[in-house]
C-alpha positions, 0 to 999 in steps of 0.5 A: 469473546475468545478472539478478544481474549487472544488479541489482548494476550497477544498484544501483552505478550508482544510488549513484554517480548520487546521491552515494554509497551510503547506510547499509543500515539507513536505505535507499539508491538503486537504478536503475529495475527493481532489486528492492525488498528484503523489508520495504522500500518506495520513498520517493523518485524522482529522474528524473535518477538512473542517468544519466537512467534514474531512480532510486528510494530504498528504505528499511525500512517503518515506521508513518506513511511516504509511499511512491511509487506502485508501491511494495510494500505490506508485510504488516500495513500498509495504505494510508490517504492519497494525494497525487497530487503526492507523490514528485516528481510520480508520486504518493504513498501513506501506509502505516500499520499495520492496526488496527480502525476505519481508513479505507483507500484503494482498492487497499489490501490487507485484512489477515486477520481484517478486513472492509470495512464502509464506503465513501467515494467521495471519500476518499483524494484521490478514489481512494475509501476503505474502512472496515476493522474486525475481523470480529465477529458481526452486522456489515454488510460491503460487496461484495467484502469478504472473509468470514473462515472461520467467518462467513457473509453472510445478509441483503442491504441495497441501501442499505448501505455508502453506497449500494453495498449491504451484507451482514449477516455472522454466525458460521456 
């Protein structure tokens, strides 16, 4: 009950601090610590909002949206780029829908049915990048890649995945 009261007060304070409530469908400001609703991401930061405690702008996720560091990653989305200075200096990450043949940043989720098949240590503004592909018979996968049900790893190649090693993945 106390959490509900605090969360409600925090949201009201954020709205007042930023000049009024935003439309729910478009998003809105909330104070630091307020929960992010399901399907929403954090896209802006105002360090002076909420009487100096900091305020975050939350809006519905969509393909091709920059989010602040610490924002949730909505299911079905991956992180594909990084800007160290984005989101008013705290860092920003670019969210896109998962698809076959996409480079993602280190720390991005690996959606079900996908494997990691390549690595670039300087990708994503030096955060490191991983190449995601849909699993198939006879694909090389990097260490740490999930192996979906019905597949198994067999032969190892030390030079695969840009020198970090790779496993030959086949149908079980």
